N, C-alpha and C positions, 0 to 999 in steps of 0.2 A: 504494499500499499504506499510505504514511504517513497519507493522508487517512482510509482505512478504519480504522486503528488509533485515530485521534483521534475519529472518529465513534463508534466502539465504546465508547470511554471515556466520552463524553457520554451514551450510552444507559445504560451501567451506573451512572454517577453519578446520573442522574435516577431510576433505579429504587430506589437505595439512599437517596438523599436524601428522596424523597417517599414512602418506604414501599411502593412499588409494585413488582410483579413483572412483568417483561416476559417473557411466555411465548412458546413456539414458536407461530408464526402471527401474532403481534402485528405491527402495521403502524406503521412510523415513516417520517415524511417530514422531510427537512432542507431548509429553505428558506433559502438565502444571500440576505441582504437588502441592496439598494442603495438609499440614501435621497438624494433631491435636495431639500435644504432650501430654504425661502423665505428671502428676505433677513431678517436680524435674528432668525433662529430658531437656536437651538443644537441640537446633536444630543441633549443631555441633555433638553431640552424635548420633543422628538420621541419619544425612547425612553421618557420618563415616561408620555406619553399612551398610546403603544403597550402598555406594561407594565400599567398600572393601569387603563385604560379599554377599549381596543380588544381586547386579548387576552381579558380576562374576559367581555366581550360576545360575542366569537367563540365561546368555550367554551359559553356559555349557549345559543346558537343551534344549535350543532352538537353535539347531545347524544351523549355517549360519547367526545368528543374532549378530550384533555388537551394543552395547549400549554406550551412552555417557551421562554423568551427566553434565548438564548445570547450570549455575547460572547467573541470571539476573543482569546486571551491570548498566542499565539505562532504562528508559521508563516505560511502564505500569507494567511490572513484575520485576522492580528493586528489588533486594534481594530475589527474588523467585527462585525456582528450577524447572527444566524440565528434562525430559529424552528423548533423541533422539534415536529412534529405526531405524536401518539400515539393509535392507535385499537387496540382489542383485536384486530381482524382486518380483513383486506381487505373482508369483507362489510359491517362497520360503516362503513368509509370509503365503500364503493360506494353506501350510502344517500344520500350527499351529492354524490359526484363520480363521473364516468364514467372509463373507462380512459384516455381522452385528456385528462383534467383538467378538462373542462367540468362544469358542474353539472347534477344531476338536478333534477327539479321541487322536491324537498324541499330541495336545496341552494339554488336560486333563492329560495325563501321565506325561508330562513335569511339569505341576503345582503340581501334586501330589508329585513329588520329591522335590519341593521347600517348602513344609509344614514346615519342621523344621526351616529353616531360616525365613519364613514368620511368625512363631510364636514368634521368637526372636524379629522381627520388631514390632509386636503388643505389646510387653512388653514396648517399648519405645513410641508408638504412632500409629496413623492410617493414612493411605495415601489415598487420592482419586486424580483421574486425569480426566482432560479434554483433549481430543486429536483431532488432525487432521492428516490425513494421505496424503502424497504427493508422486508423481511420478516424477522423473527427466525426463524432456522433451528433 
């Protein structure tokens, strides 16, 4: 219940902060991120590339997607990072991703265009995520 409350606060803050309205049927995905850094690479370096290069490139390729980088400030994931995926609807998400999380042909094309920046990210470390998808009721 506590996690649900924290996630709800993030969703509401994102909507207010960026002047967006999350309406019934909106699709939200929360991806908790684990990073394995290369030697002599700081988390700040990795997060900077993620925030200023990778996420904007991702949004450019996945039309209709808005991404938010989150930092845990207390609780189980304090000092951790997460990425919030926002689509207007499940149908918008389904253009790129299947129900099982695999990519559609359109999603594969979008990922192919991200290879150069993904390779830059790999020079700093590797990222894995665990996610839960949500629908605004």
